[in-house]
N, C-alpha and C positions, 0 to 999 in steps of 0.2 A: 503495498499500499501506501503510497504517499506518502512523503515526510510531513507536506503541508495538509492535505488534508488531516492529517495526526490532530495532528497543532487544533485545523480547525473546531475537529468536533470534540475535539477539548477544551476550544472552548466555550464553544455550548453547550456542554455540559456542564462548566465547572457555573456561566451565570444564568441558567433553567435552575441549577441546585440552592444558586444564590437567591432568585428574585423568586423564588417557590417562597419559599419560610418568609419572608422578608413582604412581601405581600400580606399571606392570608397579617400579618403585624399590625401592615399600616390600616387594614381593611378596621380590624376590632378598636384601636385607634382613635383609627376617625369618629368613628360610632359611638367613644369614649367621650369625644370631645363639640361633634356634633348633632348625636344623637337627640330624639322624642327621651325622658326623660316619663318612667312609668313604675309604677312600687303595685306589685305581687303578691299577695297572698299565699305564702306555700302550708299544708298538711305534714301530716308524722308521714313519715317512709321509714324501712325495716334501714335501721344501717347497717347490717351487716352483708358486706361483698368479695368475695375471694376474689375476682377478678378487675376489681375494681383499685386504683391506686391511692393518691392523695387527696382527698376532695372531699367537701360536704355534696351528698346528694340531699337531689331537696326534688318535691313535687309538688308543684300547684297546688290549689282550693282545685280551682277549676281547668279544669285540664278540657275541655269541654263546651260545644255549643251545640244549638236545637240542631235537629233533623231537619232539611229541607226533602222535600220527596217530589220537587223537582232536577235537585241537583242529583246522581245518583255515582254514592261516589265509595273505594272501594281502598285497604288497605296495602296505606303505601304510597298513596297519589300524596303529589304536592298540590296545597292549597295555600289559602290565606286567608288566615285568621283575623279577623278585623276587631278593636280593642278600643276599646268605652274608657272612660272611670266611674266610679261610683258618687254619692253624697261622700265620703268618707277617703274620696281620692285615690280607691283603690281600681288596678285594671282588672277589666274582665271582657271576655273576649265575646262578643254575642252575635257572632256569624262569621262562614264559612263562605269562598268566593274562588270560584276555580281560572278566573283571570285577573291578574298584578291591578289592585287599585290607585289612580291616582291622588286620589279628593280624604283621602281615611289611611291613617296610624293600621298598620299591619303589621305580621309578624309571619317569613313564609316558612311554615312547615310542612309536615307530611302526616294524612293519616291513621290513626293507628287500627280505630279499628271502629264500627257504625251498631249502633243499636237500633231499637225502632223508632226511639223519638230523641238521638243523643250521639254527636260524630265525635268521637273521641280523637282526642290530637297528640300525638308527640313531638313535643314540645324542647328544644334547641337551649334550654335553658335548667335543667339538673342537675349540673353542677358547679361549685362554687371552689374555684380551686383555688389553694393555699399551701404553704412555707410546711414543707412535709410532716415535721416534727411536733407542727403545730393544730395539724388535720384533725389525728385523733380525739382530740380535748376538746378540739370546735366542732364537732359531728355530737361529740356527748352533751353539749352547752345545746346546739342546736334541739337534741332529739327533746331538751328540756322542755324547753321556749316550745314546740314543735306542736306534743298532747295535746294528745285532745283536753280541752277544757281553757288549757291554759295558750294557745296556739297565738303566741300574740311576735314570731314570727314571719317575716316580709327581706322580700329582694326588691330590688332597684335596678332596674332595667333599664337598656337606654338603646334607642331602639333609632334605624334608618337606613331605609330604604327596603324594611323586610327583613334585615341584619338585626340577630335583638343578641346583644352583651350582658354581663350578668356586672355589673358596675361596684354592689358591695349586699353585705347580707344581713341584715340587720334583725335580734334579739332583745326582744325588750322594745325598748328607747335608745340599744346603741347598736355601733355595728359588733360583727362578732369579734373582726380582731380588737376592739376597747374591752371587750365581756371576757375576753383570755391574758390582758391584760391586768383585768379588778380579779381575775381569778389569784393568777399567778403569788399578787401580795397577800394574797388573804392565809 
């Protein structure tokens, strides 16, 4: 093979390997800086999963919308979940559409499953990544605040062009990081 061709292929491959992760980082940072902010209530989740890394596993309290009989949806189909906020400033999904909306806030997601009256969503905001050694304690604190009865845990999410990024996880009236610092002082 020609030496120039090998060098050219190496340069192209190197460029791709650098730009792919860089573009993912830039996209997330752009959403955090310029995206519209929404607050979602979370619900209890089984804290143990041997295959997951160091993060806090989250589940939104309302991860569904009412089913619309005119739209036939199946598992795995890409949809756009429309968002509104309630009187307490918590975000709620109101409907799903199959065409990208231009005038309403939305999250691009996939259908998890459909029942006769609800469409459950496979939401991309189910993990809050943290520093590796802090994640187990954070998971425990989150579980205490997400239990039925307490349920004062929520996430702040930034959304831009259907792409959602978790900005922070709150337990009670403080971020999970502040709750961890407070617990360490005890």
